[in-house]
Every structure is written in C-alpha cells, then in structure tokens.
Backbone as ProteinMPNN parsed JSONL, in Angstrom:
{"seq_chain_A": "XXXXXXXXXXXXXXXXXXXXXXXXXXXXXXXXXXXXXXXXXXXXXXXXXXXXXXXXXXXXXXXXXXXXXXXXXXXXXXXXXXXXXXXXXXXXXXXXXXXXXXXXXXXXXXXXXXXXXXXXXXXXXXXXXXXXXXXXXXXXXXXXXXXXXXXXXXXXXXXXXX", "coords_chain_A": {"N_chain_A": [[-93.564, 105.518, -14.856], [-92.763, 107.218, -16.851], [-91.909, 109.342, -15.375], [-89.583, 108.378, -14.154], [-87.902, 107.993, -16.339], [-87.69, 110.645, -17.21], [-86.462, 111.83, -15.018], [-84.043, 110.432, -14.997], [-82.99, 111.221, -17.47], [-82.683, 113.971, -17.012], [-80.835, 113.901, -14.927], [-78.578, 112.802, -16.207], [-78.092, 114.787, -18.081], [-77.559, 117.02, -16.427], [-75.334, 116.026, -15.082], [-73.461, 115.862, -17.136], [-73.184, 118.583, -17.707], [-72.087, 119.536, -15.35], [-69.536, 118.397, -15.289], [-68.438, 119.599, -17.492], [-68.387, 122.235, -16.831], [-66.285, 122.701, -15.142], [-63.142, 124.326, -14.578], [-60.923, 123.02, -15.553], [-61.725, 121.572, -17.757], [-62.015, 123.459, -19.737], [-59.499, 123.907, -20.544], [-58.923, 122.452, -22.75], [-59.643, 123.991, -24.859], [-57.873, 126.037, -24.875], [-54.891, 127.449, -26.263], [-51.571, 126.128, -26.565], [-48.991, 127.323, -24.335], [-47.106, 130.125, -25.523], [-43.956, 129.807, -27.129], [-40.807, 131.345, -27.454], [-38.011, 132.007, -29.517], [-34.736, 132.72, -28.569], [-31.776, 134.281, -29.319], [-28.58, 133.999, -28.007], [-25.657, 135.753, -27.345], [-22.195, 136.596, -26.793], [-19.372, 138.662, -25.977], [-16.272, 138.017, -24.915], [-16.857, 134.986, -26.861], [-18.282, 131.878, -25.607], [-19.22, 132.084, -23.046], [-21.222, 131.25, -20.153], [-24.617, 131.38, -20.453], [-27.664, 132.085, -18.943], [-31.141, 132.079, -18.665], [-33.564, 133.866, -16.68], [-35.81, 132.406, -16.625], [-35.093, 129.804, -16.75], [-33.913, 128.041, -18.989], [-30.62, 127.619, -20.453], [-27.291, 128.047, -21.926], [-24.07, 127.683, -23.629], [-22.528, 130.453, -25.045], [-21.989, 131.268, -28.533], [-25.486, 130.723, -28.91], [-28.845, 129.325, -29.102], [-31.958, 129.497, -27.475], [-35.129, 128.181, -26.412], [-37.763, 129.777, -24.884], [-40.489, 129.953, -22.612], [-42.515, 132.44, -21.872], [-43.741, 133.354, -18.65], [-47.2, 133.495, -17.638], [-48.594, 136.664, -17.813], [-46.174, 137.931, -17.418], [-43.832, 140.265, -18.65], [-41.179, 140.517, -19.065], [-37.796, 139.247, -18.725], [-34.597, 138.143, -17.406], [-31.301, 137.728, -18.739], [-28.507, 136.129, -17.674], [-25.042, 136.329, -17.748], [-21.99, 134.554, -17.402], [-18.529, 133.898, -16.829], [-15.367, 132.445, -16.273], [-12.852, 134.565, -14.949], [-13.843, 136.983, -15.866], [-16.075, 139.793, -15.372], [-19.422, 139.177, -14.275], [-22.478, 139.603, -16.188], [-25.727, 141.041, -16.733], [-28.602, 141.079, -18.757], [-31.561, 142.726, -19.502], [-34.572, 141.48, -20.976], [-37.298, 142.092, -23.048], [-40.612, 140.877, -23.473], [-42.783, 141.018, -26.049], [-46.135, 141.22, -26.825], [-48.09, 140.718, -29.615], [-51.185, 141.371, -30.89], [-53.189, 139.064, -32.625], [-55.588, 139.287, -33.905], [-58.982, 138.546, -34.969], [-59.122, 136.069, -36.304], [-56.623, 134.956, -36.202], [-53.841, 133.771, -34.279], [-52.307, 135.236, -31.333], [-49.076, 136.73, -31.482], [-45.719, 136.511, -30.275], [-42.777, 138.352, -29.531], [-39.324, 138.957, -28.849], [-37.302, 141.494, -27.386], [-34.196, 142.835, -26.808], [-33.181, 140.953, -29.691], [-30.759, 139.396, -31.349], [-29.669, 138.677, -27.969], [-27.152, 140.4, -26.545], [-24.067, 140.493, -24.792], [-21.32, 142.195, -23.393], [-18.553, 141.04, -21.956], [-16.376, 142.012, -19.44], [-12.99, 142.257, -18.228], [-12.176, 141.887, -14.727], [-11.821, 144.789, -12.59], [-8.583, 146.147, -11.673], [-7.151, 145.171, -8.509], [-7.614, 147.3, -5.655], [-4.998, 149.543, -4.826], [-2.976, 149.508, -1.908], [-3.231, 152.197, 0.36], [-0.677, 154.511, 0.81], [0.908, 156.315, 3.386], [1.513, 159.773, 3.075], [4.825, 160.834, 2.505], [6.849, 162.616, 4.771], [8.613, 165.631, 4.233], [12.152, 165.718, 4.497], [13.707, 167.082, 7.313], [15.788, 169.88, 7.265], [19.2, 169.657, 8.254], [20.347, 171.197, 11.192], [22.321, 174.153, 10.927], [25.804, 174.302, 11.575], [26.716, 175.714, 14.558], [28.485, 178.699, 15.174], [31.639, 178.743, 16.828], [32.524, 180.884, 18.3], [31.051, 183.933, 19.2], [30.33, 186.32, 16.689], [31.69, 189.218, 17.037], [32.026, 192.739, 16.879], [35.094, 193.99, 16.148], [36.554, 191.86, 17.136], [39.173, 189.621, 18.005], [39.511, 187.476, 16.48], [39.074, 186.708, 13.116], [36.019, 186.622, 11.258], [35.083, 183.641, 9.736], [33.385, 183.648, 7.523], [33.573, 186.121, 6.343], [35.777, 186.639, 4.904], [39.227, 187.684, 4.321], [40.89, 189.821, 6.746], [41.016, 193.425, 6.416], [43.959, 194.889, 5.085], [46.466, 197.039, 6.566]], "CA_chain_A": [[-92.406, 105.149, -15.63], [-92.305, 108.411, -17.537], [-91.175, 110.142, -14.412], [-88.26, 107.773, -13.956], [-87.12, 108.28, -17.538], [-87.438, 112.088, -17.211], [-85.464, 112.112, -13.971], [-82.767, 109.867, -15.445], [-82.479, 112.088, -18.539], [-82.262, 115.223, -16.381], [-79.617, 113.62, -14.161], [-77.474, 112.629, -17.158], [-77.823, 116.099, -18.662], [-76.9, 117.845, -15.409], [-74.015, 115.447, -14.807], [-72.6, 116.289, -18.239], [-72.913, 120.015, -17.567], [-71.214, 119.795, -14.205], [-68.159, 118.055, -15.623], [-67.996, 120.525, -18.522], [-68.259, 123.58, -16.283], [-65.064, 122.878, -14.358], [-62.158, 125.132, -15.312], [-59.962, 122.143, -16.207], [-62.209, 121.098, -19.048], [-61.84, 124.518, -20.719], [-58.113, 123.935, -20.992], [-58.866, 121.842, -24.075], [-59.855, 125.03, -25.857], [-56.772, 126.99, -24.818], [-53.716, 127.057, -27.041], [-50.384, 125.878, -25.756], [-48.303, 128.586, -24.066], [-46.205, 130.45, -26.627], [-42.512, 129.754, -26.907], [-40.082, 132.263, -28.317], [-36.602, 131.672, -29.711], [-33.861, 133.821, -28.184], [-30.378, 134.082, -29.686], [-27.719, 134.52, -26.951], [-24.295, 135.958, -27.809], [-21.357, 137.353, -25.862], [-18.007, 138.988, -26.36], [-15.825, 136.939, -25.788], [-17.778, 133.852, -26.911], [-18.0, 130.767, -24.694], [-19.729, 132.374, -21.705], [-22.44, 130.558, -19.753], [-25.771, 132.286, -20.451], [-28.825, 131.419, -18.36], [-32.281, 132.986, -18.522], [-34.224, 133.79, -15.378], [-36.909, 131.455, -16.782], [-34.562, 128.454, -16.645], [-32.99, 127.509, -19.988], [-29.332, 128.268, -20.611], [-26.359, 127.391, -22.843], [-22.797, 128.385, -23.833], [-22.671, 131.343, -26.201], [-23.272, 131.687, -29.096], [-26.469, 129.642, -28.922], [-30.251, 129.708, -29.205], [-32.806, 128.778, -26.519], [-36.571, 128.411, -26.478], [-38.308, 130.108, -23.568], [-41.924, 130.158, -22.5], [-42.719, 133.492, -20.866], [-44.847, 133.052, -17.744], [-48.441, 134.249, -17.838], [-48.608, 137.993, -17.214], [-44.838, 138.514, -17.339], [-43.434, 140.92, -19.897], [-39.733, 140.596, -19.182], [-36.952, 138.318, -17.982], [-33.182, 138.495, -17.452], [-30.312, 136.757, -19.19], [-27.298, 136.322, -16.889], [-23.837, 135.796, -18.387], [-20.854, 134.384, -16.501], [-17.368, 133.251, -17.427], [-14.229, 132.631, -15.365], [-11.904, 135.612, -15.291], [-14.495, 138.223, -16.296], [-17.195, 140.206, -14.533], [-20.712, 138.72, -14.794], [-23.335, 140.65, -16.755], [-27.149, 140.724, -16.868], [-29.261, 141.867, -19.795], [-33.013, 142.565, -19.467], [-35.203, 141.156, -22.256], [-38.738, 142.366, -23.042], [-41.475, 140.027, -24.284], [-43.817, 141.896, -26.617], [-47.261, 140.457, -27.368], [-48.773, 141.399, -30.711], [-52.496, 140.746, -31.09], [-53.336, 138.457, -33.939], [-56.876, 139.599, -34.516], [-60.076, 137.624, -34.697], [-58.953, 134.746, -36.89], [-55.247, 134.471, -36.071], [-53.346, 133.724, -32.902], [-51.378, 136.278, -30.923], [-47.662, 136.392, -31.668], [-44.825, 137.072, -29.277], [-41.412, 138.56, -29.973], [-38.475, 139.442, -27.767], [-36.459, 142.625, -27.731], [-33.476, 142.678, -28.061], [-32.909, 139.602, -30.176], [-30.079, 138.585, -30.343], [-29.306, 139.284, -26.694], [-25.692, 140.501, -26.595], [-23.413, 141.019, -23.59], [-19.87, 142.354, -23.485], [-17.984, 140.683, -20.662], [-15.133, 142.759, -19.246], [-12.164, 141.725, -17.146], [-12.419, 142.607, -13.464], [-10.905, 145.919, -12.394], [-7.438, 145.758, -10.85], [-7.437, 145.35, -7.081], [-7.193, 148.624, -5.197], [-3.665, 149.582, -4.241], [-3.054, 149.99, -0.528], [-2.862, 153.608, 0.475], [0.536, 154.803, 1.561], [0.888, 157.629, 4.007], [2.449, 160.659, 2.369], [6.106, 160.974, 3.205], [7.172, 163.968, 5.216], [9.924, 166.063, 3.719], [13.203, 165.653, 5.51], [14.053, 168.369, 7.925], [17.212, 170.201, 7.04], [20.026, 169.568, 9.45], [20.666, 172.559, 11.659], [23.659, 174.61, 10.557], [26.733, 174.242, 12.704], [26.795, 177.015, 15.229], [29.864, 179.23, 15.271], [32.188, 178.488, 18.161], [32.625, 182.147, 19.035], [30.163, 184.915, 18.615], [30.977, 187.316, 15.837], [31.547, 190.538, 17.651], [32.752, 193.764, 16.158], [36.397, 194.255, 16.752], [37.081, 190.698, 17.84], [40.522, 189.271, 17.618], [39.434, 186.411, 15.473], [38.243, 187.137, 11.999], [34.842, 185.769, 10.955], [35.452, 182.868, 8.568], [32.496, 183.902, 6.409], [33.768, 187.452, 5.791], [37.005, 186.737, 4.119], [40.445, 188.125, 5.029], [40.757, 191.176, 7.326], [41.664, 194.427, 5.585], [45.372, 195.152, 5.364], [46.72, 198.438, 6.847]], "C_chain_A": [[-91.858, 106.376, -16.373], [-91.496, 109.295, -16.604], [-89.761, 109.623, -14.226], [-87.365, 108.092, -15.146], [-86.768, 109.768, -17.577], [-86.375, 112.444, -16.179], [-84.098, 111.591, -14.386], [-82.161, 110.746, -16.541], [-81.973, 113.408, -17.965], [-80.956, 115.024, -15.612], [-78.411, 113.482, -15.086], [-77.082, 113.977, -17.756], [-77.08, 116.983, -17.66], [-75.511, 117.31, -15.07], [-73.027, 115.85, -15.899], [-72.238, 117.748, -18.126], [-71.952, 120.28, -16.42], [-69.772, 119.43, -14.524], [-67.607, 119.016, -16.67], [-67.722, 121.906, -17.945], [-66.991, 123.759, -15.448], [-64.01, 123.582, -15.219], [-61.13, 124.254, -16.028], [-60.432, 121.712, -17.586], [-62.079, 122.181, -20.122], [-60.404, 124.587, -21.224], [-57.959, 123.255, -22.351], [-58.97, 122.897, -25.173], [-58.731, 126.065, -25.884], [-55.619, 126.489, -25.676], [-52.541, 126.832, -26.091], [-49.685, 127.208, -25.484], [-47.268, 128.866, -25.162], [-44.745, 130.254, -26.215], [-41.857, 130.701, -27.9], [-38.622, 131.819, -28.366], [-35.774, 132.905, -29.377], [-32.43, 133.435, -28.539], [-29.523, 134.75, -28.616], [-26.286, 134.585, -27.468], [-23.53, 136.748, -26.77], [-20.015, 137.64, -26.498], [-17.187, 138.919, -25.089], [-16.827, 135.786, -25.79], [-17.352, 132.762, -25.921], [-18.468, 131.009, -23.277], [-20.959, 131.518, -21.421], [-23.557, 131.59, -19.682], [-26.958, 131.511, -19.919], [-29.933, 132.452, -18.205], [-32.871, 132.839, -17.133], [-35.426, 132.849, -15.426], [-36.415, 130.013, -16.758], [-33.563, 128.038, -17.704], [-31.694, 128.313, -20.076], [-28.443, 127.468, -21.544], [-25.046, 128.162, -22.839], [-22.909, 129.203, -25.12], [-21.653, 131.022, -27.277], [-24.219, 130.496, -29.195], [-27.875, 130.221, -29.031], [-31.033, 128.861, -28.215], [-34.266, 129.111, -26.791], [-37.059, 128.68, -25.068], [-39.813, 130.299, -23.679], [-42.144, 131.227, -21.455], [-43.892, 133.147, -19.962], [-46.033, 133.975, -17.995], [-48.354, 135.584, -17.109], [-47.241, 138.642, -17.126], [-44.469, 139.116, -18.69], [-41.931, 141.015, -20.048], [-39.058, 139.484, -18.393], [-35.509, 138.76, -18.145], [-32.373, 137.37, -18.065], [-29.024, 137.097, -18.45], [-26.136, 135.611, -17.57], [-22.746, 135.662, -17.337], [-19.762, 133.617, -17.226], [-16.204, 133.463, -16.467], [-13.298, 133.736, -15.864], [-12.513, 136.903, -15.782], [-15.639, 138.546, -15.34], [-18.498, 139.663, -15.116], [-21.526, 139.911, -15.303], [-24.767, 140.138, -16.818], [-27.759, 141.653, -17.895], [-30.767, 141.65, -19.679], [-33.569, 142.343, -20.874], [-36.702, 141.384, -22.103], [-39.467, 141.366, -23.937], [-42.636, 140.897, -24.741], [-44.885, 141.031, -27.274], [-47.935, 141.305, -28.437], [-50.068, 140.658, -30.985], [-52.636, 140.252, -32.513], [-54.638, 138.801, -34.622], [-57.888, 138.506, -34.227], [-59.799, 136.211, -35.188], [-57.514, 134.219, -36.81], [-54.791, 134.58, -34.62], [-52.43, 134.913, -32.616], [-49.952, 135.798, -31.182], [-46.838, 137.099, -30.604], [-43.455, 137.259, -29.908], [-40.629, 139.111, -28.786], [-37.611, 140.583, -28.283], [-35.466, 142.832, -26.598], [-33.332, 141.208, -28.432], [-32.007, 139.747, -31.388], [-29.744, 139.397, -29.094], [-27.781, 139.23, -26.604], [-25.162, 141.08, -25.292], [-21.916, 141.104, -23.839], [-19.31, 142.119, -22.083], [-16.61, 141.323, -20.541], [-14.307, 142.126, -18.134], [-12.416, 142.515, -15.866], [-11.43, 143.761, -13.322], [-9.719, 145.465, -11.546], [-7.758, 145.978, -9.377], [-6.939, 146.718, -6.619], [-5.814, 148.538, -4.545], [-3.787, 150.074, -2.808], [-2.565, 151.436, -0.462], [-1.606, 153.737, 1.314], [0.387, 156.185, 2.167], [1.86, 158.526, 3.256], [3.724, 160.816, 3.197], [6.31, 162.427, 3.585], [8.501, 164.38, 4.588], [10.95, 166.012, 4.852], [13.473, 167.057, 6.04], [15.522, 168.66, 7.621], [17.981, 170.116, 8.35], [20.351, 170.986, 9.905], [22.117, 172.906, 11.311], [24.547, 174.586, 11.797], [26.873, 175.643, 13.294], [28.259, 177.449, 15.315], [30.362, 179.045, 16.688], [32.306, 179.767, 18.973], [31.683, 183.135, 18.391], [30.941, 185.942, 17.804], [30.708, 188.683, 16.422], [32.406, 191.53, 16.866], [34.054, 194.045, 16.916], [36.949, 193.062, 17.493], [38.46, 190.387, 17.283], [40.524, 188.21, 16.539], [38.556, 186.869, 14.32], [37.1, 186.138, 11.782], [35.167, 184.987, 9.699], [34.571, 183.153, 7.355], [32.738, 185.243, 5.771], [35.024, 187.583, 4.957], [38.193, 187.235, 4.98], [40.23, 189.529, 5.594], [41.498, 192.201, 6.436], [43.095, 194.687, 6.044], [45.554, 196.643, 5.614], [48.065, 198.79, 6.503]], "O_chain_A": [[-90.645, 106.546, -16.503], [-90.515, 109.918, -17.012], [-88.826, 110.421, -14.151], [-86.193, 108.425, -14.97], [-85.646, 110.117, -17.945], [-85.495, 113.264, -16.44], [-83.09, 112.256, -14.145], [-80.955, 110.991, -16.542], [-80.935, 113.909, -18.396], [-80.074, 115.882, -15.645], [-77.335, 113.994, -14.777], [-75.899, 114.276, -17.918], [-76.086, 117.62, -18.008], [-74.603, 118.095, -14.797], [-71.87, 116.149, -15.604], [-71.103, 118.127, -18.415], [-71.096, 121.159, -16.516], [-68.861, 120.113, -14.057], [-66.394, 119.222, -16.719], [-66.922, 122.664, -18.493], [-66.662, 124.887, -15.083], [-64.001, 123.44, -16.442], [-60.526, 124.692, -17.006], [-59.616, 121.508, -18.486], [-62.035, 121.855, -21.308], [-60.127, 125.253, -22.222], [-56.956, 123.467, -23.032], [-58.45, 122.716, -26.275], [-58.648, 126.874, -26.809], [-55.392, 125.286, -25.805], [-52.545, 127.301, -24.953], [-49.767, 128.126, -26.3], [-46.63, 127.942, -25.667], [-44.372, 130.514, -25.071], [-42.303, 130.836, -29.04], [-38.075, 131.322, -27.381], [-36.072, 134.005, -29.844], [-31.935, 132.392, -28.112], [-29.705, 135.935, -28.334], [-25.758, 133.593, -27.97], [-24.115, 137.474, -25.966], [-19.582, 136.958, -27.427], [-17.414, 139.753, -24.213], [-17.572, 135.62, -24.824], [-16.211, 132.734, -25.461], [-18.152, 130.223, -22.384], [-21.659, 131.107, -22.347], [-23.458, 132.564, -18.936], [-27.239, 130.405, -20.382], [-29.714, 133.548, -17.689], [-32.698, 131.808, -16.483], [-36.0, 132.526, -14.386], [-37.226, 129.088, -16.745], [-32.433, 127.702, -17.351], [-31.669, 129.515, -19.813], [-28.782, 126.346, -21.92], [-24.911, 129.168, -22.142], [-23.337, 128.692, -26.155], [-20.559, 130.55, -26.967], [-23.797, 129.388, -29.527], [-28.067, 131.437, -29.051], [-30.811, 127.654, -28.115], [-34.594, 130.171, -27.324], [-36.797, 127.895, -24.156], [-40.331, 130.746, -24.702], [-41.98, 130.963, -20.264], [-44.931, 132.696, -20.444], [-45.88, 135.087, -18.499], [-48.069, 135.62, -15.912], [-47.157, 139.821, -16.782], [-44.76, 138.542, -19.739], [-41.445, 141.539, -21.05], [-39.66, 138.865, -17.516], [-35.222, 139.656, -18.938], [-32.719, 136.197, -17.926], [-28.504, 138.205, -18.574], [-26.236, 134.437, -17.925], [-22.585, 136.536, -16.484], [-20.026, 132.803, -18.11], [-16.063, 134.548, -15.901], [-13.001, 133.822, -17.055], [-11.78, 137.843, -16.091], [-16.108, 137.684, -14.597], [-18.672, 139.681, -16.335], [-21.301, 141.056, -14.912], [-24.994, 138.934, -16.944], [-27.482, 142.853, -17.913], [-31.222, 140.508, -19.749], [-33.096, 142.942, -21.841], [-37.308, 140.921, -21.136], [-38.997, 141.045, -25.028], [-43.377, 141.444, -23.924], [-44.595, 140.221, -28.154], [-48.302, 142.455, -28.199], [-50.058, 139.462, -31.278], [-52.254, 140.925, -33.471], [-54.762, 138.611, -35.832], [-57.682, 137.656, -33.361], [-60.208, 135.247, -34.542], [-57.233, 133.131, -37.312], [-55.307, 135.387, -33.847], [-51.857, 135.512, -33.526], [-49.665, 134.603, -31.108], [-47.222, 138.155, -30.101], [-43.016, 136.441, -30.716], [-41.202, 139.658, -27.844], [-37.241, 140.628, -29.456], [-35.912, 142.998, -25.463], [-33.36, 140.333, -27.566], [-32.496, 140.209, -32.419], [-29.564, 140.614, -29.144], [-27.191, 138.15, -26.588], [-25.723, 142.031, -24.749], [-21.319, 140.199, -24.423], [-19.558, 142.89, -21.156], [-15.776, 141.19, -21.436], [-14.856, 141.529, -17.208], [-12.824, 143.675, -15.916], [-10.329, 143.712, -13.871], [-9.834, 144.506, -10.783], [-8.54, 146.863, -9.032], [-5.948, 147.229, -7.141], [-5.507, 147.594, -3.816], [-4.601, 150.951, -2.515], [-1.616, 151.828, -1.142], [-1.491, 153.146, 2.388], [-0.173, 157.098, 1.56], [2.926, 158.071, 2.843], [3.686, 160.917, 4.424], [5.988, 163.341, 2.827], [9.404, 163.558, 4.435], [10.624, 166.24, 6.016], [13.465, 168.049, 5.311], [16.377, 167.779, 7.713], [17.468, 170.462, 9.414], [20.601, 171.867, 9.082], [23.012, 172.064, 11.392], [24.089, 174.821, 12.915], [27.119, 176.616, 12.581], [29.15, 176.622, 15.508], [29.596, 179.174, 17.643], [32.199, 179.738, 20.199], [31.538, 183.164, 17.169], [32.035, 186.369, 18.172], [29.608, 189.223, 16.3], [33.409, 191.149, 16.261], [34.082, 194.294, 18.121], [37.751, 193.237, 18.41], [38.835, 190.855, 16.208], [41.482, 188.095, 15.774], [37.442, 187.354, 14.521], [37.226, 184.955, 12.096], [35.498, 185.591, 8.679], [35.008, 182.906, 6.231], [32.156, 185.509, 4.72], [35.251, 188.635, 4.358], [38.141, 187.2, 6.21], [39.496, 190.332, 5.019], [42.488, 191.863, 5.788], [43.39, 194.7, 7.239], [44.891, 197.454, 4.968], [48.464, 199.942, 6.673]]}, "name": "protein", "num_of_chains": 1, "seq": "XXXXXXXXXXXXXXXXXXXXXXXXXXXXXXXXXXXXXXXXXXXXXXXXXXXXXXXXXXXXXXXXXXXXXXXXXXXXXXXXXXXXXXXXXXXXXXXXXXXXXXXXXXXXXXXXXXXXXXXXXXXXXXXXXXXXXXXXXXXXXXXXXXXXXXXXXXXXXXXXXX"}
C-alpha cells in the first residue's frame, strides 16, 4: 500500500511539473507588451497618417503603438489628396529600468512631423529648336557690271560728267 501511495504522489508531482515547464505557463510572469504614445502632425493638417505597425488617424492626432519584439523602428506614412505622400522613420528606444523597475520605451521623434508638398508641375514637352531663317538670296543683276559698259551700274551712282 505504501508503494501505491508513493507512486501516486510521485505521479501528481511530476504531472504538476510537466504542466509548469511548458513555455505557455511562463507567460503569466511576463509583463504585457509595452505601448507607446505617438503624436502625429502634418503641414497642412488633415492628412491621413498610418504607422507601419497598423494604427492610423487624421492629423493632428495621437496613436498608441506596440512595437514588435526585437524591432527598434517603424515608419509613419502620410497621404493627402493633391500633395506628395511622405514617410517619416521613427525609432523606438528602450531604456532599462533596473532591478526593481520595469523597462521604459520612448519614441524619437515625438511628435512625428511631416511637411506635405504639392506635386511638381508636369514636365513641359520638349520643342525642337527653331532654325534661323535663311536670308533670301539677293536679286542678281541683269547685266554683268563690266568696265566701260554702256549701262551705268545702279549701285555706283551717276556717271561722271565730262
């Protein structure tokens, strides 16, 4: 009978240890993932801002994000009709809390600011350079200007009087 009781006690003890040793049971001792508040702003206001982690809003606004495990950065993408979209990288900085306090997280920059600019004007079509006009050829004289000709050259003026 003692053997049966010893085996039953050992089985209960080992059964308790096996359920405690699974990695899921240690999650009770872990703290919840940290969330950080991020202020999103834009010039002009009213742009749609969305983080690469999911949350988004219309600027100016504030969102709570949970940085993924092992990630130190994320992007905030801004868009608005009539302006060029913009992306701003954001760093998540972990500061150790020490032995008796929890780690803290902060984001840089905070507030996250983007200046949205109008799109550039469309490129103008290239025109071929115009060729300069060729001068019209001068009218050729009807008779060659020969020395001692009977007809005076119209470009020389009147013939000398004798």
